[in-house]
C-alpha positions, 0 to 999 in steps of 0.5 A: 644660396650660401655659393651666390654671396660667396660669388658675388663678394669674389666678383667685387674682389676682382673689379677691385682690384682691376679698378686699383689696377687702372687707378695706378696706372693712370696716376703713374702715367700723370706722375712724371709731368705732376701739375701739383695745385698749380691748375687741375687737369682737365683734357675733357673739359668740354663734355665735362661742362656739358655734364656740369649743364646737364647736372645743373638744369636737373638740380635747378628743376628738382634737386634743388627745390626738394632739398629745401622742401627737406630742410626746412619742413621735415624736423631737425631730428628726423633729419639728423636720424636719416643722416646717421641711417645713411652713414650706418650703412656705410660703416663698413666700407669706412672699415675696410679702407681704415685697414687699407690705410694701415689702420686696423684699430681705428677700423676695430672702433668702425666696426665696433660703431656699427654694431651699436648703432644698428642694434641699440641705435635701432638701424643706425637712425640713433648714434649711440655709439658716439654718445659711448665715445667711440667717434665717428670717421668717414673713409673712401677709396679715393683717399685710399689711393691718394695716401699711397699713390707716391711721394711724386704725385700731389693731393691734388692731382688725381688724374684727369677731372671729370664731372659725374652725371648726378654725382658731381665734381670727380677726377680719376682717381676718385671715379676709381674709388667710387667703383671700389667702394661700390664693389665692396660694399656689403649692402650693394653686394647683398641685395645682387646675391639674393636678387633684390630689385635694385629699385626698392633698395638701392634708389631710396638709398641713393634718393636719400644720400642726394636730397640730404647731401644737397641741402648741407651744402646749399650755402657753400655752393650758393656762395661759391656760385655767386662769388665766382665768374666762371661757376664750373671752373670755380667748383673744380677748383674747391673740389680739387682743392678739398680733396687734396686737404683730406688726402694730405691730412691722412698722409701727414696723419693730421686732423686738419680740416679745410673750410669748404670740407667743414661745410661739407663735401662739394659733391652731391653725393659722397 
């Protein structure tokens, strides 16, 4: 059993290193002709728009109606507990990214939060750590890559733009970050190591994330769609600027957050 876990961890590390190398190559390739904030690089716009139309159809038919029911019928304390639980499962990935961002002390606080909430907070249903003064942060490998991408690469330039099936807006940098986060997530490694059925473990977590985030981004997305001539282009621009604001804040070590960030991330799941 120990050998199986060790192999799973080693595999995750190898995948992470490979993904980081791919991302570095992608970002390095576009650094010499950095488009900055002037425009989003979208060389595969046609397939992106096709995936976007499929995502919208699924959202209209299934995800949004369920999210509305969840928002309106599930008691707010229960919704908060679900969010706390999902956030708690993401703490180890945040801590690892904080180490790679050069902030081990913050990573220590994040791990302390995880231990406190996993025990006193009943598996994370209650955010006891925040009551004790340990503020929650959320980091991901996309932001880590963007932070160290190099002086010549503006945060707006995350490589070519991508519309991911059932996940929403992304780009080469952030999609690579998703792969890295998945590979280093202990709650993804352990089920593989112990041969747990993905459908019964990861699927509920993914589904809850989708519904929870969709319910909390409803205002932002509805407002964006209503006030834009081209919803796809507006979403592409908003996502790119929102992620750029977060990465720029990391580089400059500020707490500045964009309006879109305050209303929540525009990706369906992040």
